[in-house]
C-alpha positions as CSV (number, residue, x, y, z in Angstrom):
1,M,-9.2,-18.1,-6.6
2,I,-9.1,-18.2,-2.8
3,K,-6.0,-18.3,-0.6
4,T,-5.6,-18.9,3.1
5,G,-2.8,-17.7,5.4
6,M,-2.0,-18.5,9.0
7,G,0.0,-16.4,11.4
8,Q,1.2,-16.4,15.0
9,D,2.7,-13.9,17.4
10,S,3.4,-13.8,21.1
11,H,4.9,-11.3,23.6
12,R,5.8,-11.5,27.3
13,I,4.0,-9.3,29.8
14,Q,5.9,-6.3,30.9
15,E,5.3,-5.2,34.5
16,P,5.2,-2.4,35.3
17,A,4.0,-1.0,32.0
18,N,6.5,1.9,32.3
19,G,4.3,4.3,30.3
20,K,3.5,1.8,27.5
21,S,-0.1,0.9,26.8
22,L,-1.5,-2.6,26.3
23,V,-2.9,-2.7,22.8
24,L,-4.6,-5.7,21.2
25,G,-6.3,-5.6,17.8
26,G,-5.7,-1.9,17.7
27,V,-7.8,-1.4,20.9
28,R,-6.3,0.0,24.1
29,F,-6.8,-2.1,27.3
30,E,-6.8,-0.3,30.7
31,E,-4.3,-2.6,32.4
32,A,-1.3,-2.0,34.7
33,F,0.9,-4.0,32.3
34,A,1.9,-3.9,28.7
35,L,3.6,-6.3,26.3
36,E,7.4,-6.4,25.8
37,G,8.7,-5.4,22.4
38,N,10.1,-2.6,20.3
39,S,6.7,-1.8,18.8
40,D,3.3,-1.5,20.5
41,S,3.6,-5.4,20.6
42,D,0.0,-5.9,19.4
43,V,0.0,-9.7,19.1
44,I,-3.4,-9.7,17.3
45,L,-2.3,-7.4,14.5
46,H,1.1,-9.1,14.3
47,A,-0.6,-12.5,13.9
48,I,-2.8,-11.1,11.1
49,T,0.1,-9.4,9.4
50,N,2.0,-12.7,9.5
51,A,-1.0,-14.6,8.1
52,V,-1.2,-12.1,5.2
53,S,2.6,-12.5,4.7
54,G,1.9,-16.2,4.4
55,I,-0.2,-15.5,1.3
56,T,2.1,-12.8,-0.2
57,G,5.4,-14.5,0.6
58,K,6.7,-11.0,1.7
59,P,7.7,-10.9,5.4
60,V,6.7,-7.5,7.0
61,L,7.3,-8.3,10.6
62,G,11.0,-8.6,11.2
63,P,13.0,-6.8,8.6
64,V,10.5,-4.1,7.5
65,A,8.8,-3.6,11.0
66,D,12.2,-3.4,12.7
67,A,13.4,-0.7,10.4
68,L,10.1,1.2,11.0
69,C,10.5,0.9,14.8
70,K,14.0,2.3,14.5
71,A,12.5,5.2,12.6
72,G,9.9,5.8,15.4
73,M,6.9,4.0,13.8
74,T,5.7,1.6,16.5
75,D,2.0,1.4,15.7
76,S,1.3,-2.1,14.4
77,V,-1.5,-0.8,12.2
78,A,1.2,0.5,9.9
79,Y,2.7,-3.0,9.5
80,L,-0.7,-4.5,8.8
81,R,-1.3,-1.8,6.1
82,L,2.0,-2.7,4.4
83,S,1.0,-6.4,4.3
84,L,-2.5,-5.5,2.9
85,A,-0.8,-3.3,0.2
86,D,1.3,-6.3,-0.8
87,L,-1.8,-8.4,-1.0
88,S,-3.6,-5.8,-3.1
89,T,-0.6,-5.7,-5.5
90,L,-1.1,-9.4,-6.1
91,G,-4.8,-8.7,-6.9
92,Y,-6.3,-10.1,-3.7
93,R,-8.3,-8.8,-0.8
94,L,-9.1,-10.2,2.6
95,T,-12.6,-11.6,3.0
96,H,-12.4,-13.2,6.5
97,V,-10.2,-13.3,9.6
98,S,-10.3,-15.7,12.5
99,V,-8.2,-14.9,15.6
100,S,-7.6,-17.1,18.6
101,V,-6.0,-15.4,21.7
102,E,-4.4,-17.4,24.5
103,C,-3.9,-15.5,27.8
104,A,-4.9,-15.4,31.4
105,R,-4.9,-11.7,31.3
106,P,-6.3,-9.4,30.1
107,K,-9.8,-10.6,29.8
108,I,-10.8,-10.5,26.1
109,L,-14.6,-11.0,26.4
110,P,-15.4,-7.4,27.8
111,K,-13.7,-5.9,24.7
112,L,-14.9,-8.5,22.2
113,T,-17.4,-6.3,20.3
114,E,-14.9,-3.4,20.2
115,L,-12.1,-5.7,18.9
116,R,-14.3,-7.2,16.2
117,T,-15.5,-3.8,15.1
118,N,-12.0,-2.3,15.0
119,L,-10.6,-5.2,13.0
120,A,-13.5,-5.0,10.5
121,V,-12.7,-1.3,10.0
122,L,-9.0,-1.9,9.6
123,L,-9.4,-4.8,7.2
124,G,-12.3,-3.2,5.2
125,F,-15.0,-5.7,5.7
126,T,-18.0,-6.4,8.0
127,V,-18.0,-7.4,11.6
128,A,-19.6,-10.7,10.6
129,D,-16.4,-11.6,8.8
130,V,-14.2,-11.2,11.9
131,G,-14.1,-14.1,14.4
132,I,-12.3,-13.9,17.7
133,T,-12.0,-16.6,20.3
134,A,-10.0,-16.5,23.6
135,T,-8.8,-19.1,26.0
136,S,-6.6,-19.5,29.0
137,G,-5.6,-22.9,27.8
138,E,-6.4,-24.3,31.3
139,G,-3.3,-22.6,32.5
140,L,-1.0,-25.2,30.9
141,T,1.2,-22.8,29.0
142,D,3.0,-19.6,30.0
143,F,0.3,-17.6,28.3
144,G,-2.4,-19.4,30.3
145,K,-0.3,-18.7,33.4
146,G,-0.4,-14.9,32.8
147,L,3.2,-14.5,31.7
148,G,2.4,-13.4,28.1
149,V,-0.2,-13.2,25.3
150,Q,-0.3,-15.3,22.2
151,A,-2.5,-14.8,19.1
152,L,-3.0,-17.2,16.1
153,A,-4.7,-15.8,13.0
154,V,-6.2,-17.4,9.9
155,V,-7.1,-15.1,7.0
156,T,-8.9,-15.8,3.8
157,A,-8.2,-13.8,0.6
158,Q,-10.1,-13.7,-2.7
159,K,-8.8,-12.8,-6.1
160,I,-10.3,-9.5,-7.3
161,S,-8.6,-9.0,-10.6
């Protein structure tokens, strides 16, 4: 049995960064801005977490992540791991992820290999099973105009038990 989940997340750009780092896909970007939010605001990991929640039916972002943020846990890797644990409890494991990022900044292409490698490690599969695309959307949306970053994710999970 194979299941597919889809997730989305977006955050506004925060300028100046005020000591916060820009993190996407668990990778730090050397930018003079960050993304607004009470966590690290990693839209890629949030979109993947939401996609996994689409399979499990258990929302992690929102009620669970907000409580973790209040307790000082702002690393989105923790939220993703909770979603993956929920998936495992159901007897599934992820086999593929595809992420599409819309933004004018930062530039995704220079970090593409690092992003794919890091996501493969976090998700427990090969780099070949991680797809990432990026677009500015011709500058038609606020994301393409440089006001924020949006990520869409589709995940595929396979029954293991």
